[in-house]
Structures are given as C-alpha cells and as structure tokens.
C-alpha positions in Angstrom: -54.5 95.2 -28.7 -56.4 94.6 -25.5 -54.7 92.5 -22.9 -56.1 90.7 -19.9 -54.6 89.3 -16.7 -53.8 85.6 -17.1 -56.7 83.4 -15.9 -59.0 86.3 -15.4 -62.6 85.9 -16.6 -62.1 88.2 -19.6 -58.9 86.3 -20.5 -60.7 83.0 -20.3 -63.5 84.3 -22.4 -61.1 85.6 -25.1 -59.2 82.3 -25.1 -62.5 80.4 -25.7 -63.3 82.8 -28.6 -59.8 82.3 -30.1 -60.0 78.5 -29.7 -63.3 78.5 -31.6 -61.8 80.7 -34.3 -58.8 78.3 -34.7 -60.7 75.0 -34.2 -60.6 74.1 -38.0 -57.0 75.3 -38.4 -55.5 73.1 -35.8 -54.3 69.6 -36.8 -52.7 68.7 -33.5 -51.8 65.0 -33.1 -51.8 63.8 -29.5 -49.8 60.7 -28.7 -52.4 59.4 -26.3 -55.7 60.4 -24.7 -55.3 62.4 -21.6 -57.8 63.6 -19.0 -56.0 65.9 -16.5 -57.3 68.1 -13.8 -55.4 71.3 -13.0 -55.3 73.3 -9.8 -53.7 76.7 -10.1 -52.8 78.2 -6.7 -51.9 81.8 -5.8 -54.1 83.3 -8.5 -54.1 87.1 -7.8 -57.8 87.6 -8.6 -59.1 84.3 -7.1 -59.3 83.7 -3.3 -59.3 79.9 -3.6 -57.2 79.3 -6.7 -58.6 78.1 -10.0 -59.7 74.6 -11.0 -59.5 73.6 -14.7 -58.9 70.6 -16.8 -57.3 69.4 -20.0 -59.0 66.7 -22.1 -57.4 65.3 -25.3 -59.8 62.4 -25.7 -61.7 64.2 -28.5 -58.6 64.4 -30.7 -57.8 68.0 -29.8 -56.8 69.6 -26.5 -59.7 71.1 -24.7 -58.8 73.3 -21.8 -61.8 74.5 -19.7 -62.8 75.5 -16.2 -63.9 72.9 -13.7 -62.7 69.4 -12.9 -63.4 66.1 -14.8 -64.8 63.3 -12.7 -62.8 60.7 -14.6 -59.4 62.5 -14.7 -56.4 60.2 -14.8 -54.1 62.7 -13.2 -54.3 66.0 -11.2 -51.6 68.6 -11.5 -51.3 71.4 -8.9 -49.1 74.4 -9.7 -48.6 78.0 -8.7 -49.8 80.9 -10.9 -46.4 82.1 -12.1 -45.4 78.5 -13.2 -48.8 78.0 -14.8 -48.4 81.2 -16.8 -44.8 80.3 -17.9 -45.8 76.8 -19.0 -49.3 77.4 -20.4 -48.8 80.8 -22.0 -45.1 81.1 -22.7 -44.7 77.4 -23.6 -41.6 77.2 -21.3 -41.1 73.5 -20.7 -37.9 74.3 -18.8 -40.2 76.0 -16.2 -42.2 72.8 -16.0 -39.1 70.7 -15.3 -37.9 73.2 -12.8 -41.3 73.4 -11.2 -41.4 69.6 -10.8 -37.9 69.6 -9.3 -38.6 72.4 -6.9 -42.0 71.3 -5.8 -43.9 74.1 -7.4 -45.7 71.4 -9.5 -47.2 68.4 -7.8 -48.6 65.5 -9.7 -51.2 63.1 -8.2 -51.9 60.1 -10.4 -50.1 58.8 -13.5 -47.2 61.1 -14.1 -46.4 59.3 -17.4 -49.7 60.8 -18.7 -48.4 64.2 -18.0 -45.1 63.4 -19.7 -47.0 62.3 -22.8 -47.6 66.0 -23.4 -44.0 66.4 -24.4 -44.8 64.2 -27.5 -47.4 66.5 -28.9 -47.0 67.3 -32.6 -47.5 71.0 -33.0 -48.8 72.4 -36.3 -48.8 76.0 -37.8 -52.3 76.6 -36.6 -51.4 75.7 -33.0 -48.4 78.0 -33.1 -50.4 80.9 -34.4 -53.1 80.4 -31.7 -50.4 80.3 -29.0 -49.0 83.6 -30.3 -52.5 85.1 -30.2 -53.0 83.9 -26.6 -49.6 85.4 -25.6 -50.5 88.7 -27.2 -53.7 89.0 -25.1 -52.0 88.0 -21.8 -50.7 90.6 -19.3 
C-alpha cells in the first residue's frame, strides 16, 4: 500500500478521497455543533505550518484546509502531537499536550472537550484504520 507523509498534499488528497468513499457509511453522532480552526506548527514540509478546520455543524465532521471565519475556538498544536491525536486517535497525547503546552486553545475550551463525547460507529473506525494505513 502507498503511504504518504502526514499532512502532505498527497496525504490530504487521499484522505479527501477516502472521506468521500466512506461518507454514506459513517453514522457519527456529534454531541454538539463545533467549528474549530486548527494551526499545526513544525510541519516538516511546510515553512509556515498548516491551517485547517473542523466543522461538525453539517452533522458529520468535516476536516479541511483553511480557516473558518466563524470558528468558535482555535487550537494550535505541534506536528507530532497532531499526528498522534488525529491519526492514531491517542487522546492521552491530547491531554499530555494540553498539560505541557504543546496544545494551546483560544476560545471556548468546552467546545474542544465536547469531542470526547463523539459516538463512533463501525464506518468511522474502518475509515480511521484506512487513514492510519496510508500515513507514514
């Protein structure tokens, strides 16, 4: 299987393709609507880091490049922590990152904490495994 560096353009393109493939198989229930901007620092292949966002207002989590103008919260985190949390699903790394300052939150931190209440279905688990399998 072909693998790509985390957050590289080919990785992002493949994640978009996979998300489209799994769209009808995911029945994720979000506890509340969330619009969150992400700033990932220390990205090896990006001079200025990477800006992205997470938006659950449409009923499913949409992660995409660029920032939302109406975000409720902005989370800044370093590349290794982002990979650990977003690809490996390591929530311990998220808690550690908050405690050690590798994750900074500007805005409503309770919105970020609402992510812990996500109900994960088999389609989401399968998609997460596929994303892990394409990630270097």
